[in-house]
Steps between C-alpha positions, in 0.01 A plus 500: 500500500844470656649375168340784304674750731841311458464509132412864493794577720741306280369668199549838670865417582570364149352820346695731729829326404435489133745593230438850388493381149258226573226416244289264700134416449360808660755722324418330169126569557555867580742561213268342249200682620691825478670415188157459313400847621816659381543296170125601435361499145608650171692817488542499878749226449716692269461811722619299806798352316611841348486652845727230638752522217482884521597474861775257435644708231477816717683328782737300275544665163774246414239228504364615162782335329347158589198594290684621180333225292144620607567880454566564872574860411133573432284313742193618309610330176310210374790277548547592869133478578497158339785404728315625801194282409735197492661570827167560680335204330787280608461636856115437477570131416748468767264666746235235405743219529605599862228255623653217267847470609593222261378697192648828652845348511483369148390830379778691691762246361364583146527875563849468646620321178360792300691748734827323554652639183403848575739540783270712721668615812307414803512868616289592210237235594483626856474861365216377280327339803555822699353723225187265499463531882533865481213527226257272687357774723363671202280198435440359849527801720601418860388136467818386338608182676880563443610177673293286255615705201871484602501139591304375199682730233822388662401134453400558142797723398759271667351207299528696175831650540699257746289179503391302792 
């Protein structure tokens, strides 16, 4: 019994001193569970993505220039909706792979290779993440676990745009 108390105490101390951008086992579980609710099915996927990009472009109009090759001037165009599907499907795959670190790191390295030539400024990546965090309550209400979303999105986005 005493060893259980010590283990619990050590776990509590470790969790209170955790990095604010941590994506540990518990955060991965919470993130993935909420991601599946938000990502949803069918047209809800596109709706969520369009809301995130609309928020991004509202707050950072200059970010549209990064999406000129997918008709970023019209987020309702077929080209842009297809891009939204690709972005969210990639996030979905990465969310699934969070529990398989070896496969996740390979996937993030692959995506980094695809994004290196695009020269995306890290501030735009952070603005995208912030837009996503601000749209979440429309889908999850007051149950958004911001710590998990922040930490796991940070882990995924860092891997794609900076590498690990």
